[in-house]
PyMOL CGO cylinders between C-alpha atoms (Angstrom):
from pymol import cmd
from pymol.cgo import CYLINDER

trace = [
    CYLINDER, -40.16, -31.47, 78.85, -42.41, -34.41, 78.40, 0.3, 1, 1, 1, 1, 1, 1,
    CYLINDER, -42.41, -34.41, 78.40, -44.61, -33.93, 75.43, 0.3, 1, 1, 1, 1, 1, 1,
    CYLINDER, -44.61, -33.93, 75.43, -48.18, -33.88, 76.20, 0.3, 1, 1, 1, 1, 1, 1,
    CYLINDER, -48.18, -33.88, 76.20, -50.53, -36.88, 75.89, 0.3, 1, 1, 1, 1, 1, 1,
    CYLINDER, -50.53, -36.88, 75.89, -54.13, -37.68, 75.51, 0.3, 1, 1, 1, 1, 1, 1,
    CYLINDER, -54.13, -37.68, 75.51, -56.32, -34.59, 73.86, 0.3, 1, 1, 1, 1, 1, 1,
    CYLINDER, -56.32, -34.59, 73.86, -53.86, -31.90, 74.34, 0.3, 1, 1, 1, 1, 1, 1,
    CYLINDER, -53.86, -31.90, 74.34, -51.23, -33.28, 71.91, 0.3, 1, 1, 1, 1, 1, 1,
    CYLINDER, -51.23, -33.28, 71.91, -53.02, -32.18, 68.52, 0.3, 1, 1, 1, 1, 1, 1,
    CYLINDER, -53.02, -32.18, 68.52, -53.16, -36.53, 67.03, 0.3, 1, 1, 1, 1, 1, 1,
    CYLINDER, -53.16, -36.53, 67.03, -55.46, -37.30, 64.53, 0.3, 1, 1, 1, 1, 1, 1,
    CYLINDER, -55.46, -37.30, 64.53, -58.89, -39.17, 66.05, 0.3, 1, 1, 1, 1, 1, 1,
    CYLINDER, -58.89, -39.17, 66.05, -58.77, -42.61, 64.89, 0.3, 1, 1, 1, 1, 1, 1,
    CYLINDER, -58.77, -42.61, 64.89, -62.10, -43.05, 64.23, 0.3, 1, 1, 1, 1, 1, 1,
    CYLINDER, -62.10, -43.05, 64.23, -64.19, -41.31, 61.14, 0.3, 1, 1, 1, 1, 1, 1,
    CYLINDER, -64.19, -41.31, 61.14, -66.92, -38.97, 62.21, 0.3, 1, 1, 1, 1, 1, 1,
    CYLINDER, -66.92, -38.97, 62.21, -69.80, -40.60, 61.75, 0.3, 1, 1, 1, 1, 1, 1,
    CYLINDER, -69.80, -40.60, 61.75, -71.82, -37.79, 59.39, 0.3, 1, 1, 1, 1, 1, 1,
    CYLINDER, -71.82, -37.79, 59.39, -71.52, -36.51, 56.39, 0.3, 1, 1, 1, 1, 1, 1,
    CYLINDER, -71.52, -36.51, 56.39, -72.05, -33.48, 54.86, 0.3, 1, 1, 1, 1, 1, 1,
    CYLINDER, -72.05, -33.48, 54.86, -69.90, -32.07, 51.52, 0.3, 1, 1, 1, 1, 1, 1,
    CYLINDER, -69.90, -32.07, 51.52, -67.00, -34.39, 52.24, 0.3, 1, 1, 1, 1, 1, 1,
    CYLINDER, -67.00, -34.39, 52.24, -66.48, -37.48, 53.76, 0.3, 1, 1, 1, 1, 1, 1,
    CYLINDER, -66.48, -37.48, 53.76, -64.31, -35.92, 56.70, 0.3, 1, 1, 1, 1, 1, 1,
    CYLINDER, -64.31, -35.92, 56.70, -66.52, -32.49, 57.45, 0.3, 1, 1, 1, 1, 1, 1,
    CYLINDER, -66.52, -32.49, 57.45, -68.70, -34.35, 60.71, 0.3, 1, 1, 1, 1, 1, 1,
    CYLINDER, -68.70, -34.35, 60.71, -71.02, -32.18, 59.78, 0.3, 1, 1, 1, 1, 1, 1,
    CYLINDER, -71.02, -32.18, 59.78, -75.05, -32.98, 57.54, 0.3, 1, 1, 1, 1, 1, 1,
    CYLINDER, -75.05, -32.98, 57.54, -74.80, -31.20, 54.57, 0.3, 1, 1, 1, 1, 1, 1,
    CYLINDER, -74.80, -31.20, 54.57, -77.77, -28.92, 54.63, 0.3, 1, 1, 1, 1, 1, 1,
    CYLINDER, -77.77, -28.92, 54.63, -76.42, -27.25, 58.56, 0.3, 1, 1, 1, 1, 1, 1,
    CYLINDER, -76.42, -27.25, 58.56, -72.73, -26.67, 56.26, 0.3, 1, 1, 1, 1, 1, 1,
    CYLINDER, -72.73, -26.67, 56.26, -74.26, -25.37, 53.71, 0.3, 1, 1, 1, 1, 1, 1,
    CYLINDER, -74.26, -25.37, 53.71, -76.16, -22.70, 55.40, 0.3, 1, 1, 1, 1, 1, 1,
    CYLINDER, -76.16, -22.70, 55.40, -73.47, -21.87, 57.48, 0.3, 1, 1, 1, 1, 1, 1,
    CYLINDER, -73.47, -21.87, 57.48, -71.40, -21.32, 55.13, 0.3, 1, 1, 1, 1, 1, 1,
    CYLINDER, -71.40, -21.32, 55.13, -74.18, -19.45, 53.34, 0.3, 1, 1, 1, 1, 1, 1,
    CYLINDER, -74.18, -19.45, 53.34, -74.70, -17.02, 56.45, 0.3, 1, 1, 1, 1, 1, 1,
    CYLINDER, -74.70, -17.02, 56.45, -70.69, -16.65, 56.86, 0.3, 1, 1, 1, 1, 1, 1,
    CYLINDER, -70.69, -16.65, 56.86, -70.83, -14.95, 53.37, 0.3, 1, 1, 1, 1, 1, 1,
    CYLINDER, -70.83, -14.95, 53.37, -73.08, -13.04, 54.51, 0.3, 1, 1, 1, 1, 1, 1,
    CYLINDER, -73.08, -13.04, 54.51, -75.85, -14.97, 52.17, 0.3, 1, 1, 1, 1, 1, 1,
    CYLINDER, -75.85, -14.97, 52.17, -78.78, -14.97, 54.31, 0.3, 1, 1, 1, 1, 1, 1,
    CYLINDER, -78.78, -14.97, 54.31, -81.73, -15.38, 51.82, 0.3, 1, 1, 1, 1, 1, 1,
    CYLINDER, -81.73, -15.38, 51.82, -79.47, -18.09, 49.91, 0.3, 1, 1, 1, 1, 1, 1,
    CYLINDER, -79.47, -18.09, 49.91, -78.99, -19.64, 53.42, 0.3, 1, 1, 1, 1, 1, 1,
    CYLINDER, -78.99, -19.64, 53.42, -82.74, -19.58, 53.77, 0.3, 1, 1, 1, 1, 1, 1,
    CYLINDER, -82.74, -19.58, 53.77, -84.06, -20.79, 50.39, 0.3, 1, 1, 1, 1, 1, 1,
    CYLINDER, -84.06, -20.79, 50.39, -81.88, -23.60, 50.24, 0.3, 1, 1, 1, 1, 1, 1,
    CYLINDER, -81.88, -23.60, 50.24, -82.60, -24.88, 53.62, 0.3, 1, 1, 1, 1, 1, 1,
    CYLINDER, -82.60, -24.88, 53.62, -85.66, -24.33, 53.56, 0.3, 1, 1, 1, 1, 1, 1,
    CYLINDER, -85.66, -24.33, 53.56, -85.74, -26.01, 50.08, 0.3, 1, 1, 1, 1, 1, 1,
    CYLINDER, -85.74, -26.01, 50.08, -82.79, -29.22, 50.92, 0.3, 1, 1, 1, 1, 1, 1,
    CYLINDER, -82.79, -29.22, 50.92, -85.66, -29.74, 53.99, 0.3, 1, 1, 1, 1, 1, 1,
    CYLINDER, -85.66, -29.74, 53.99, -88.19, -30.26, 51.50, 0.3, 1, 1, 1, 1, 1, 1,
    CYLINDER, -88.19, -30.26, 51.50, -86.81, -32.88, 49.70, 0.3, 1, 1, 1, 1, 1, 1,
    CYLINDER, -86.81, -32.88, 49.70, -85.06, -34.45, 52.18, 0.3, 1, 1, 1, 1, 1, 1,
    CYLINDER, -85.06, -34.45, 52.18, -88.76, -35.08, 54.05, 0.3, 1, 1, 1, 1, 1, 1,
    CYLINDER, -88.76, -35.08, 54.05, -90.64, -36.28, 50.91, 0.3, 1, 1, 1, 1, 1, 1,
    CYLINDER, -90.64, -36.28, 50.91, -86.73, -38.73, 51.00, 0.3, 1, 1, 1, 1, 1, 1,
    CYLINDER, -86.73, -38.73, 51.00, -87.57, -40.23, 54.03, 0.3, 1, 1, 1, 1, 1, 1,
    CYLINDER, -87.57, -40.23, 54.03, -90.88, -40.38, 54.60, 0.3, 1, 1, 1, 1, 1, 1,
    CYLINDER, -90.88, -40.38, 54.60, -92.32, -40.88, 51.11, 0.3, 1, 1, 1, 1, 1, 1,
    CYLINDER, -92.32, -40.88, 51.11, -93.68, -38.52, 50.63, 0.3, 1, 1, 1, 1, 1, 1,
    CYLINDER, -93.68, -38.52, 50.63, -95.66, -37.78, 46.89, 0.3, 1, 1, 1, 1, 1, 1,
    CYLINDER, -95.66, -37.78, 46.89, -95.91, -34.22, 45.86, 0.3, 1, 1, 1, 1, 1, 1,
    CYLINDER, -95.91, -34.22, 45.86, -98.30, -33.31, 43.21, 0.3, 1, 1, 1, 1, 1, 1,
    CYLINDER, -98.30, -33.31, 43.21, -97.15, -31.67, 40.27, 0.3, 1, 1, 1, 1, 1, 1,
    CYLINDER, -97.15, -31.67, 40.27, -98.62, -28.70, 41.23, 0.3, 1, 1, 1, 1, 1, 1,
    CYLINDER, -98.62, -28.70, 41.23, -98.35, -27.59, 45.23, 0.3, 1, 1, 1, 1, 1, 1,
    CYLINDER, -98.35, -27.59, 45.23, -97.66, -24.88, 47.30, 0.3, 1, 1, 1, 1, 1, 1,
    CYLINDER, -97.66, -24.88, 47.30, -95.47, -24.75, 50.15, 0.3, 1, 1, 1, 1, 1, 1,
    CYLINDER, -95.47, -24.75, 50.15, -98.61, -23.63, 52.15, 0.3, 1, 1, 1, 1, 1, 1,
    CYLINDER, -98.61, -23.63, 52.15, -100.34, -26.50, 50.54, 0.3, 1, 1, 1, 1, 1, 1,
    CYLINDER, -100.34, -26.50, 50.54, -97.03, -28.28, 51.61, 0.3, 1, 1, 1, 1, 1, 1,
    CYLINDER, -97.03, -28.28, 51.61, -97.38, -27.31, 55.33, 0.3, 1, 1, 1, 1, 1, 1,
    CYLINDER, -97.38, -27.31, 55.33, -100.82, -28.48, 56.05, 0.3, 1, 1, 1, 1, 1, 1,
    CYLINDER, -100.82, -28.48, 56.05, -101.81, -31.35, 53.95, 0.3, 1, 1, 1, 1, 1, 1,
    CYLINDER, -101.81, -31.35, 53.95, -98.10, -32.85, 53.80, 0.3, 1, 1, 1, 1, 1, 1,
    CYLINDER, -98.10, -32.85, 53.80, -96.80, -32.57, 57.07, 0.3, 1, 1, 1, 1, 1, 1,
    CYLINDER, -96.80, -32.57, 57.07, -97.92, -35.90, 59.34, 0.3, 1, 1, 1, 1, 1, 1,
    CYLINDER, -97.92, -35.90, 59.34, -99.01, -36.33, 62.86, 0.3, 1, 1, 1, 1, 1, 1,
    CYLINDER, -99.01, -36.33, 62.86, -95.91, -39.15, 62.66, 0.3, 1, 1, 1, 1, 1, 1,
    CYLINDER, -95.91, -39.15, 62.66, -93.57, -36.86, 61.81, 0.3, 1, 1, 1, 1, 1, 1,
    CYLINDER, -93.57, -36.86, 61.81, -93.64, -35.57, 65.76, 0.3, 1, 1, 1, 1, 1, 1,
    CYLINDER, -93.64, -35.57, 65.76, -91.53, -31.73, 66.12, 0.3, 1, 1, 1, 1, 1, 1,
    CYLINDER, -91.53, -31.73, 66.12, -90.92, -31.54, 62.50, 0.3, 1, 1, 1, 1, 1, 1,
    CYLINDER, -90.92, -31.54, 62.50, -94.08, -30.35, 61.86, 0.3, 1, 1, 1, 1, 1, 1,
    CYLINDER, -94.08, -30.35, 61.86, -93.52, -27.54, 63.94, 0.3, 1, 1, 1, 1, 1, 1,
    CYLINDER, -93.52, -27.54, 63.94, -89.64, -26.74, 63.01, 0.3, 1, 1, 1, 1, 1, 1,
    CYLINDER, -89.64, -26.74, 63.01, -90.33, -27.01, 59.55, 0.3, 1, 1, 1, 1, 1, 1,
    CYLINDER, -90.33, -27.01, 59.55, -93.43, -23.83, 60.08, 0.3, 1, 1, 1, 1, 1, 1,
    CYLINDER, -93.43, -23.83, 60.08, -91.02, -22.42, 61.92, 0.3, 1, 1, 1, 1, 1, 1,
    CYLINDER, -91.02, -22.42, 61.92, -88.04, -22.38, 58.98, 0.3, 1, 1, 1, 1, 1, 1,
    CYLINDER, -88.04, -22.38, 58.98, -91.52, -21.76, 56.11, 0.3, 1, 1, 1, 1, 1, 1,
    CYLINDER, -91.52, -21.76, 56.11, -91.63, -18.51, 59.21, 0.3, 1, 1, 1, 1, 1, 1,
    CYLINDER, -91.63, -18.51, 59.21, -88.31, -17.37, 58.15, 0.3, 1, 1, 1, 1, 1, 1,
    CYLINDER, -88.31, -17.37, 58.15, -88.00, -18.64, 54.08, 0.3, 1, 1, 1, 1, 1, 1,
    CYLINDER, -88.00, -18.64, 54.08, -91.35, -16.62, 53.52, 0.3, 1, 1, 1, 1, 1, 1,
    CYLINDER, -91.35, -16.62, 53.52, -90.51, -13.34, 53.08, 0.3, 1, 1, 1, 1, 1, 1,
    CYLINDER, -90.51, -13.34, 53.08, -87.22, -14.16, 51.64, 0.3, 1, 1, 1, 1, 1, 1,
    CYLINDER, -87.22, -14.16, 51.64, -89.45, -15.72, 48.55, 0.3, 1, 1, 1, 1, 1, 1,
    CYLINDER, -89.45, -15.72, 48.55, -91.43, -13.17, 48.41, 0.3, 1, 1, 1, 1, 1, 1,
    CYLINDER, -91.43, -13.17, 48.41, -88.74, -10.88, 48.43, 0.3, 1, 1, 1, 1, 1, 1,
    CYLINDER, -88.74, -10.88, 48.43, -90.61, -8.48, 51.47, 0.3, 1, 1, 1, 1, 1, 1,
    CYLINDER, -90.61, -8.48, 51.47, -87.55, -9.72, 54.70, 0.3, 1, 1, 1, 1, 1, 1,
    CYLINDER, -87.55, -9.72, 54.70, -86.11, -6.26, 56.53, 0.3, 1, 1, 1, 1, 1, 1,
    CYLINDER, -86.11, -6.26, 56.53, -82.40, -6.33, 57.75, 0.3, 1, 1, 1, 1, 1, 1,
    CYLINDER, -82.40, -6.33, 57.75, -83.06, -5.77, 60.78, 0.3, 1, 1, 1, 1, 1, 1,
    CYLINDER, -83.06, -5.77, 60.78, -85.72, -8.41, 61.08, 0.3, 1, 1, 1, 1, 1, 1,
    CYLINDER, -85.72, -8.41, 61.08, -83.04, -11.65, 60.30, 0.3, 1, 1, 1, 1, 1, 1,
    CYLINDER, -83.04, -11.65, 60.30, -83.78, -14.47, 62.72, 0.3, 1, 1, 1, 1, 1, 1,
    CYLINDER, -83.78, -14.47, 62.72, -81.13, -17.76, 62.79, 0.3, 1, 1, 1, 1, 1, 1,
    CYLINDER, -81.13, -17.76, 62.79, -82.14, -20.30, 60.58, 0.3, 1, 1, 1, 1, 1, 1,
    CYLINDER, -82.14, -20.30, 60.58, -78.74, -23.02, 61.90, 0.3, 1, 1, 1, 1, 1, 1,
    CYLINDER, -78.74, -23.02, 61.90, -81.15, -23.58, 65.62, 0.3, 1, 1, 1, 1, 1, 1,
    CYLINDER, -81.15, -23.58, 65.62, -84.16, -24.72, 63.65, 0.3, 1, 1, 1, 1, 1, 1,
    CYLINDER, -84.16, -24.72, 63.65, -81.55, -26.41, 61.04, 0.3, 1, 1, 1, 1, 1, 1,
    CYLINDER, -81.55, -26.41, 61.04, -79.92, -28.51, 63.88, 0.3, 1, 1, 1, 1, 1, 1,
    CYLINDER, -79.92, -28.51, 63.88, -83.15, -29.55, 65.42, 0.3, 1, 1, 1, 1, 1, 1,
    CYLINDER, -83.15, -29.55, 65.42, -85.09, -30.58, 62.50, 0.3, 1, 1, 1, 1, 1, 1,
    CYLINDER, -85.09, -30.58, 62.50, -81.76, -32.74, 61.47, 0.3, 1, 1, 1, 1, 1, 1,
    CYLINDER, -81.76, -32.74, 61.47, -81.47, -33.94, 64.95, 0.3, 1, 1, 1, 1, 1, 1,
    CYLINDER, -81.47, -33.94, 64.95, -84.14, -35.61, 64.53, 0.3, 1, 1, 1, 1, 1, 1,
    CYLINDER, -84.14, -35.61, 64.53, -83.36, -39.37, 63.57, 0.3, 1, 1, 1, 1, 1, 1,
    CYLINDER, -83.36, -39.37, 63.57, -85.34, -39.82, 60.32, 0.3, 1, 1, 1, 1, 1, 1,
    CYLINDER, -85.34, -39.82, 60.32, -83.65, -36.17, 58.91, 0.3, 1, 1, 1, 1, 1, 1,
    CYLINDER, -83.65, -36.17, 58.91, -80.35, -37.30, 60.15, 0.3, 1, 1, 1, 1, 1, 1,
    CYLINDER, -80.35, -37.30, 60.15, -80.53, -41.05, 58.36, 0.3, 1, 1, 1, 1, 1, 1,
    CYLINDER, -80.53, -41.05, 58.36, -80.62, -39.64, 55.41, 0.3, 1, 1, 1, 1, 1, 1,
    CYLINDER, -80.62, -39.64, 55.41, -76.92, -38.49, 55.85, 0.3, 1, 1, 1, 1, 1, 1,
    CYLINDER, -76.92, -38.49, 55.85, -75.55, -40.82, 57.67, 0.3, 1, 1, 1, 1, 1, 1,
    CYLINDER, -75.55, -40.82, 57.67, -72.20, -42.69, 56.70, 0.3, 1, 1, 1, 1, 1, 1,
    CYLINDER, -72.20, -42.69, 56.70, -71.42, -45.89, 57.37, 0.3, 1, 1, 1, 1, 1, 1,
    CYLINDER, -71.42, -45.89, 57.37, -68.29, -45.42, 59.97, 0.3, 1, 1, 1, 1, 1, 1,
    CYLINDER, -68.29, -45.42, 59.97, -65.66, -47.98, 58.62, 0.3, 1, 1, 1, 1, 1, 1,
    CYLINDER, -65.66, -47.98, 58.62, -64.88, -50.94, 61.46, 0.3, 1, 1, 1, 1, 1, 1,
    CYLINDER, -64.88, -50.94, 61.46, -62.15, -51.90, 62.12, 0.3, 1, 1, 1, 1, 1, 1,
    CYLINDER, -62.15, -51.90, 62.12, -59.98, -53.86, 58.79, 0.3, 1, 1, 1, 1, 1, 1,
    CYLINDER, -59.98, -53.86, 58.79, -60.52, -57.40, 59.48, 0.3, 1, 1, 1, 1, 1, 1,
    CYLINDER, -60.52, -57.40, 59.48, -58.04, -59.88, 60.23, 0.3, 1, 1, 1, 1, 1, 1,
    CYLINDER, -58.04, -59.88, 60.23, -56.73, -61.83, 56.99, 0.3, 1, 1, 1, 1, 1, 1,
    CYLINDER, -56.73, -61.83, 56.99, -58.25, -65.69, 56.63, 0.3, 1, 1, 1, 1, 1, 1,
    CYLINDER, -58.25, -65.69, 56.63, -56.05, -68.60, 56.48, 0.3, 1, 1, 1, 1, 1, 1,
    CYLINDER, -56.05, -68.60, 56.48, -51.80, -68.34, 57.86, 0.3, 1, 1, 1, 1, 1, 1,
    CYLINDER, -51.80, -68.34, 57.86, -50.12, -65.46, 58.38, 0.3, 1, 1, 1, 1, 1, 1,
    CYLINDER, -50.12, -65.46, 58.38, -46.17, -64.75, 59.07, 0.3, 1, 1, 1, 1, 1, 1,
    CYLINDER, -46.17, -64.75, 59.07, -45.27, -61.74, 61.92, 0.3, 1, 1, 1, 1, 1, 1,
    CYLINDER, -45.27, -61.74, 61.92, -45.19, -58.65, 59.30, 0.3, 1, 1, 1, 1, 1, 1,
    CYLINDER, -45.19, -58.65, 59.30, -49.28, -60.00, 59.03, 0.3, 1, 1, 1, 1, 1, 1,
    CYLINDER, -49.28, -60.00, 59.03, -48.45, -60.64, 55.32, 0.3, 1, 1, 1, 1, 1, 1,
    CYLINDER, -48.45, -60.64, 55.32, -49.96, -64.43, 54.09, 0.3, 1, 1, 1, 1, 1, 1,
    CYLINDER, -49.96, -64.43, 54.09, -47.69, -66.63, 53.47, 0.3, 1, 1, 1, 1, 1, 1,
    CYLINDER, -47.69, -66.63, 53.47, -47.43, -67.51, 49.50, 0.3, 1, 1, 1, 1, 1, 1,
    CYLINDER, -47.43, -67.51, 49.50, -50.24, -70.06, 48.19, 0.3, 1, 1, 1, 1, 1, 1,
    CYLINDER, -50.24, -70.06, 48.19, -52.48, -69.19, 50.79, 0.3, 1, 1, 1, 1, 1, 1,
    CYLINDER, -52.48, -69.19, 50.79, -55.79, -66.85, 49.86, 0.3, 1, 1, 1, 1, 1, 1,
    CYLINDER, -55.79, -66.85, 49.86, -57.02, -64.09, 52.07, 0.3, 1, 1, 1, 1, 1, 1,
    CYLINDER, -57.02, -64.09, 52.07, -60.43, -64.89, 51.51, 0.3, 1, 1, 1, 1, 1, 1,
    CYLINDER, -60.43, -64.89, 51.51, -59.69, -69.28, 52.09, 0.3, 1, 1, 1, 1, 1, 1,
    CYLINDER, -59.69, -69.28, 52.09, -60.64, -71.09, 55.21, 0.3, 1, 1, 1, 1, 1, 1,
    CYLINDER, -60.64, -71.09, 55.21, -59.11, -70.40, 58.69, 0.3, 1, 1, 1, 1, 1, 1,
    CYLINDER, -59.11, -70.40, 58.69, -57.52, -72.79, 60.92, 0.3, 1, 1, 1, 1, 1, 1,
]
cmd.load_cgo(trace, "trace")
């Protein structure tokens, strides 16, 4: 019987993931992975609270926002979200609608909306996604200079020397 080939063989992928979450191999964006973990642990309030705060911080980085020392979340939504942010203005407002009842402790247990679809859409936007982009390593560069069949350079040749 022949061994399976292709994806069913269970061999690890030869390319590194393009995204970094909490670790280099997670393949997910950190705020989304954190919210998934918190929700799986039954920590809805924590998931929403942490996700909203991270989105606000990431928007500041991605768009160079400078918030005053005394700002409110409603001011943030009305004064700091701009037209050039596109769909993010709507998505952040949707996330805030989940955050506000959690923040003030008035959330009803039966009114828990899943924040993950909103987070996925937020972090699919290029400006937000690029904050978590990790340069994937390219193929190893061939050493410069002469080399033996073993791939090693002969003694005396420098790997960074001029190629022949």
